[in-house]
matplotlib code that plots the C-alpha trace (Angstrom):
import matplotlib.pyplot as plt

x = [70.8, 68.2, 64.5, 63.1, 59.7, 56.7, 53.7, 50.5, 47.7, 44.7, 41.8, 37.9, 36.9, 34.2, 32.4, 32.3, 30.8, 31.2, 34.8, 36.3, 38.1, 40.5, 39.0, 40.6, 39.4, 41.0, 41.1, 41.6, 43.5, 40.2, 39.1, 36.5, 36.4, 37.5, 37.5, 40.4, 40.5, 43.0, 42.9, 45.5, 46.6, 49.8, 48.8, 45.9, 48.7, 50.7, 48.1, 47.8, 51.2, 51.2, 47.8, 48.9, 51.7, 50.1, 48.0, 50.7, 52.0, 48.9, 48.2, 52.0, 50.9, 48.1, 50.3, 53.0, 52.1, 54.6, 54.4, 53.1, 50.2, 49.5, 49.5, 46.8, 44.8, 45.0, 43.8, 40.8, 39.7, 39.8, 38.0, 34.8, 35.6, 36.9, 36.4, 37.5, 40.2, 41.6, 42.0, 43.9, 46.2, 47.0, 47.8, 50.0, 52.0, 52.0, 53.5, 55.6, 57.3, 56.1, 55.9, 59.1, 61.7, 59.7, 57.4, 59.1, 60.1, 57.9, 56.0, 57.2, 60.8, 60.8, 63.2, 62.8, 65.7, 64.4, 61.7, 63.9, 65.9, 62.6, 61.7, 65.4, 64.6, 61.0, 63.7, 64.4, 60.3, 57.8, 57.4, 53.1, 54.2, 57.0, 54.5, 51.8, 53.8, 55.0, 51.2, 50.4, 53.2, 52.3, 48.6, 49.6, 51.7, 49.6, 46.5, 48.8, 50.0, 46.1, 45.7, 48.5, 50.3, 53.5, 54.5, 56.7, 56.1, 58.7, 57.4, 57.4, 59.7, 59.5, 59.8, 58.5, 60.6, 63.8, 63.8, 61.5, 57.9, 55.4, 54.0, 50.3, 48.4, 47.0, 43.3, 43.3, 42.2, 39.5, 41.7, 43.6, 40.0, 39.0, 42.3, 42.0, 38.4, 39.2, 42.1, 40.3, 37.0, 35.1, 37.8, 37.0, 38.9, 35.8, 33.0, 35.2, 36.7, 33.3, 32.2, 35.0, 35.1, 31.6, 30.1, 33.3, 33.1, 36.3, 38.0, 36.0, 33.1, 32.8, 33.9, 31.1, 28.6, 25.0, 22.5, 19.8, 21.8, 21.6, 18.5, 18.6, 14.8, 14.1, 13.7, 17.0, 19.1, 21.5, 24.0, 23.0, 26.6, 25.8, 28.5, 32.4, 34.5, 37.9, 39.9, 40.9, 43.8, 43.1, 39.4, 36.5, 34.6, 31.8, 30.1, 27.9, 31.0, 31.8, 35.3, 33.2, 29.8, 30.0, 30.5, 27.1, 25.4, 23.5, 24.8, 23.5, 25.0, 25.1, 23.7, 26.9, 27.1, 23.6, 23.8, 26.7, 25.3, 21.8, 23.7, 26.5, 22.9, 20.9, 24.0, 24.6, 24.3, 25.2, 24.0, 27.3, 27.9, 31.8, 31.8, 34.0, 33.0, 30.8, 28.8, 31.1, 33.1, 36.4, 39.2, 42.6, 44.8, 41.5, 41.3, 44.9, 44.6, 41.7, 44.2, 47.0, 44.6, 45.7, 49.2, 49.9, 48.6, 51.0, 54.8, 55.9, 59.2, 59.0, 61.5, 61.9, 63.9, 65.7, 68.3, 71.6, 74.1, 72.0, 71.9, 69.0, 69.6, 67.7, 66.0, 64.3, 61.9, 60.3, 57.4, 56.8, 53.2, 51.1, 53.1, 51.8, 53.3, 55.9, 54.5, 50.6, 49.4, 46.0, 48.1, 48.5, 50.4, 48.0, 48.2, 51.6, 50.5, 50.0, 46.6, 46.1, 42.7, 42.7, 43.1, 39.7, 37.7, 40.4, 39.2, 35.5, 35.8, 38.1, 35.8, 33.0, 35.3, 36.0, 32.6, 32.0, 29.5, 30.0, 32.5, 29.8, 27.9, 31.2, 31.7, 28.6, 29.1, 32.6, 31.4, 34.3, 33.5, 34.2, 34.2, 38.2, 39.6, 38.2, 39.5, 42.9, 43.6, 41.3, 41.1, 43.4, 43.2, 42.1, 44.6, 47.5, 48.8, 47.5, 45.7, 43.9, 43.1, 41.8, 38.1, 37.8, 39.3, 37.3, 33.9, 34.2, 35.3, 32.3, 34.1, 33.9, 37.3, 40.5, 40.2]
y = [-159.4, -160.9, -159.9, -163.4, -164.3, -163.9, -166.7, -164.0, -165.8, -166.0, -163.6, -163.1, -160.5, -157.6, -154.6, -151.3, -148.9, -150.3, -150.9, -154.7, -155.0, -157.7, -158.4, -160.3, -160.3, -160.0, -160.2, -156.6, -156.3, -156.2, -159.5, -158.0, -158.9, -156.0, -156.2, -155.1, -154.0, -153.4, -153.2, -155.9, -159.1, -157.7, -154.5, -156.0, -158.8, -155.7, -153.8, -157.6, -158.0, -154.2, -154.5, -157.8, -155.7, -153.1, -155.5, -157.4, -154.0, -152.6, -156.5, -156.3, -152.8, -153.7, -156.4, -154.4, -150.6, -148.1, -145.9, -143.0, -145.0, -146.7, -143.2, -142.0, -144.4, -144.6, -141.3, -141.8, -144.6, -142.1, -139.4, -141.0, -141.1, -137.9, -134.2, -131.9, -130.3, -132.8, -134.4, -131.4, -132.0, -135.4, -134.9, -132.2, -134.0, -137.1, -135.1, -133.6, -135.8, -139.5, -139.6, -136.9, -139.4, -142.9, -142.4, -144.2, -147.4, -150.1, -150.9, -154.3, -153.3, -150.1, -151.3, -149.7, -148.1, -146.0, -144.5, -143.7, -141.5, -140.1, -139.1, -137.6, -134.1, -133.9, -133.8, -130.4, -129.3, -129.5, -132.5, -132.5, -132.3, -135.6, -137.6, -136.7, -137.9, -140.4, -142.1, -141.2, -143.9, -146.4, -146.3, -146.7, -149.9, -151.1, -150.9, -152.4, -155.5, -155.9, -156.0, -158.7, -156.2, -156.6, -159.5, -157.3, -154.4, -152.1, -149.7, -152.1, -150.6, -146.9, -144.2, -141.0, -138.3, -138.5, -142.2, -143.1, -144.5, -142.3, -141.9, -141.7, -139.5, -141.0, -140.7, -137.9, -140.0, -138.5, -136.5, -134.7, -134.1, -132.0, -130.2, -129.2, -127.9, -126.1, -124.4, -122.8, -122.4, -119.2, -119.1, -119.1, -122.3, -124.3, -124.5, -126.0, -128.7, -129.6, -130.3, -132.8, -134.3, -135.1, -135.8, -137.0, -134.3, -133.8, -130.1, -129.3, -130.4, -128.2, -125.3, -125.8, -126.6, -124.4, -123.9, -125.5, -128.9, -128.6, -130.4, -129.4, -129.2, -133.3, -135.9, -137.0, -133.9, -134.7, -133.0, -133.8, -133.6, -132.3, -129.5, -129.0, -126.1, -125.7, -122.6, -121.4, -118.7, -118.1, -117.6, -119.7, -121.5, -123.5, -126.5, -129.8, -131.7, -133.9, -136.2, -139.1, -139.9, -141.8, -138.6, -137.5, -138.7, -137.7, -137.6, -137.8, -135.8, -135.8, -133.4, -131.7, -130.6, -129.7, -127.4, -125.8, -125.2, -124.2, -121.5, -120.3, -119.8, -117.8, -115.4, -116.4, -113.9, -116.2, -118.8, -120.4, -122.3, -121.3, -118.2, -114.7, -111.2, -110.5, -113.8, -115.4, -118.6, -118.7, -118.4, -120.9, -118.1, -117.2, -120.5, -120.8, -117.6, -119.6, -123.2, -120.7, -120.2, -123.8, -124.2, -121.1, -122.4, -125.4, -126.1, -127.8, -126.6, -123.4, -121.4, -117.9, -115.0, -111.5, -109.4, -109.2, -106.6, -106.5, -110.3, -112.9, -115.4, -118.6, -118.9, -121.7, -121.9, -125.0, -123.7, -125.0, -126.7, -123.8, -120.8, -117.8, -116.4, -113.2, -110.8, -111.9, -113.2, -114.1, -117.1, -120.2, -122.8, -125.9, -128.5, -130.9, -133.0, -132.9, -131.8, -131.4, -130.7, -134.0, -135.8, -134.7, -136.6, -139.5, -139.2, -139.6, -142.3, -144.2, -143.4, -145.2, -148.3, -148.1, -148.6, -151.3, -149.5, -151.8, -151.1, -151.0, -148.1, -146.5, -146.6, -144.8, -142.3, -141.8, -141.5, -144.2, -146.1, -149.3, -150.8, -152.4, -148.2, -147.5, -150.5, -150.1, -146.5, -146.5, -149.8, -149.1, -149.4, -146.2, -147.4, -149.8, -149.8, -152.6, -150.7, -148.9, -152.2, -153.8, -153.0, -153.8, -157.3, -158.0, -156.5, -158.4, -161.8, -161.4, -161.1, -157.9, -158.7, -161.2, -164.4]
z = [-299.1, -301.0, -299.0, -298.0, -299.7, -297.8, -298.2, -298.0, -297.3, -300.0, -298.4, -298.9, -300.5, -300.1, -302.1, -300.4, -302.0, -305.4, -304.9, -304.5, -301.3, -299.3, -295.9, -293.0, -289.1, -285.9, -282.3, -280.7, -277.1, -275.6, -277.1, -279.6, -283.3, -286.0, -289.6, -291.9, -295.5, -298.5, -302.5, -302.2, -300.9, -299.9, -298.7, -296.2, -294.9, -294.2, -292.3, -290.3, -289.3, -288.2, -286.3, -284.6, -283.4, -281.6, -280.3, -278.6, -277.1, -276.3, -274.1, -272.6, -271.1, -269.4, -267.7, -267.7, -267.3, -266.8, -263.8, -265.5, -267.0, -264.1, -262.0, -264.6, -264.4, -260.6, -260.7, -263.3, -260.7, -257.8, -259.7, -258.2, -254.9, -254.1, -254.4, -257.5, -255.5, -254.1, -257.5, -258.5, -255.6, -256.6, -259.9, -259.4, -256.8, -258.8, -261.6, -260.2, -258.0, -258.9, -262.6, -263.3, -261.6, -262.0, -265.1, -267.6, -265.5, -265.9, -262.0, -261.7, -262.0, -259.9, -256.6, -253.0, -253.8, -257.0, -254.5, -251.5, -254.6, -256.1, -252.3, -252.0, -253.1, -251.1, -247.8, -248.7, -249.0, -246.1, -244.2, -245.4, -249.1, -248.6, -246.7, -249.2, -252.0, -249.9, -249.5, -253.2, -253.9, -251.5, -252.9, -256.0, -255.4, -253.1, -255.9, -258.3, -256.0, -255.2, -259.1, -259.6, -261.7, -259.5, -257.4, -255.3, -253.4, -253.4, -250.8, -247.6, -245.5, -246.9, -243.8, -243.6, -243.8, -241.3, -241.9, -239.2, -239.4, -239.7, -235.9, -235.9, -234.0, -230.3, -229.6, -226.5, -223.1, -221.0, -218.8, -222.1, -223.7, -220.0, -220.3, -223.8, -223.0, -220.1, -221.3, -224.7, -222.7, -223.9, -226.6, -230.9, -231.2, -228.0, -230.6, -233.6, -231.0, -229.4, -232.8, -234.0, -230.7, -230.3, -233.7, -235.6, -238.2, -241.0, -240.5, -243.7, -242.7, -239.6, -241.1, -243.8, -241.8, -241.6, -239.4, -241.7, -241.2, -237.3, -236.0, -232.3, -231.4, -232.4, -230.0, -231.3, -232.0, -235.1, -237.4, -241.1, -243.1, -246.8, -247.3, -247.1, -246.6, -248.7, -249.2, -252.7, -252.7, -249.0, -249.6, -248.4, -250.8, -249.8, -251.7, -251.4, -252.9, -250.3, -249.7, -250.7, -251.5, -247.7, -246.3, -246.6, -243.4, -240.6, -236.9, -233.4, -231.0, -227.5, -224.8, -224.6, -228.0, -228.2, -225.3, -227.0, -230.1, -228.6, -227.0, -229.9, -232.5, -229.6, -230.2, -234.0, -236.9, -239.2, -241.6, -240.8, -237.1, -237.4, -238.8, -238.4, -237.0, -240.3, -240.0, -243.2, -243.3, -242.1, -244.6, -243.9, -242.4, -239.9, -238.9, -238.2, -236.3, -234.3, -234.1, -232.4, -228.9, -228.9, -229.7, -227.6, -224.5, -225.1, -223.4, -226.8, -227.2, -229.7, -231.6, -232.1, -233.8, -232.1, -233.4, -231.4, -232.9, -235.6, -236.4, -236.2, -233.5, -233.4, -230.0, -228.2, -225.2, -223.5, -221.7, -218.4, -217.4, -215.3, -215.8, -217.8, -220.6, -220.1, -222.2, -221.7, -218.0, -219.4, -221.8, -219.1, -220.5, -220.3, -222.2, -222.1, -225.0, -229.0, -230.9, -233.9, -235.6, -236.9, -234.0, -232.4, -234.7, -234.1, -231.0, -231.3, -233.9, -230.8, -228.3, -230.5, -230.9, -227.3, -226.0, -228.2, -231.4, -234.1, -237.0, -239.2, -237.0, -236.6, -240.5, -240.9, -238.7, -239.4, -243.3, -244.3, -247.4, -245.9, -242.2, -243.0, -243.2, -240.1, -238.4, -240.0, -239.0, -235.7, -233.9, -231.3, -227.6, -225.8, -222.5, -222.6, -219.1, -217.1, -214.4, -217.3, -218.9, -215.6, -215.4, -219.2, -219.1, -216.2, -217.5, -220.8, -218.9, -216.6, -213.6, -210.6, -209.2, -209.0, -206.7]

ax = plt.figure().add_subplot(projection="3d")
ax.plot(x, y, z, "-o")
ax.set_aspect("equal")
plt.show()
């Protein structure tokens, strides 16, 4: 088959280092003018065609990135916001559980079924890993939606592990706080719980807190958040790299926490507020043992194994509120509600909002980068029964009672 004749355009010329070149200019993917050179018109024409094709592909990929390409861009955007340890975890999880199954697909062609299929292997993994990957997928697609790279978000309707919507932790009520503190009074987790409940520190901020950032003798006592704790191979690592730039803040603290910290400081042998018996910050396993003082006093159903005729048999037990542990009478089952370390911070922030503190102030105290995060996650009413809301409604409307 005869090759089609192409009309080669005439180009301008320029001398470079004593050699005559043909030259033309084209616009690259970023809109900038770039020059192309060749010794013949035909060669320059081929270069021009190849460059235009490449630029067209680049522009297409900018408007239609693959999942793998957008994941890489999203991680780069997060690098300025999160710690290196967090970024490392995100990168690993994305590579193994998002890019591998979905990376070659264009963002706009991914469906909800594709995402569900990608999550199937994670059903055999831990709930924490499943929820982390689920969160990352949603962050990626919501970010792409905001950037108008996709018109349909396939993450809508994607649920947490087990097919049920993720249950958000509720703030503890005043009564639950009282029960919790009473249950662990004088025990290792008491100080940690007090700090998180009454200053709203994240776990890593509380465990990294040093006495040089605790100002108890000021006219307004406060805590300065300047360091964070992390676990590296079960060893504590304290650094000045916080979760976000907004996490660095000064938090005024109430008298109950001032008194608790003052008493602790009087007997402390460490530069760390929360420390082990040697005055060192807690390792991950040490913190887990500290929090165990809370869980063993819970009435939540738990499983254990016992050997019968040489076989391991799984048994479950549901403790009764008020009773003591069979093998340790000092342990009384007092906590009949769920509580996690992060829930303490959740309670602090919710209490501020419930008390009418403006969202921008709560944003600062919580260490959030924007008030939308604060309101989206935490702005839920603390009580929702009519008898609990009676005083709130009437106070807001300026009424002392019903007519």
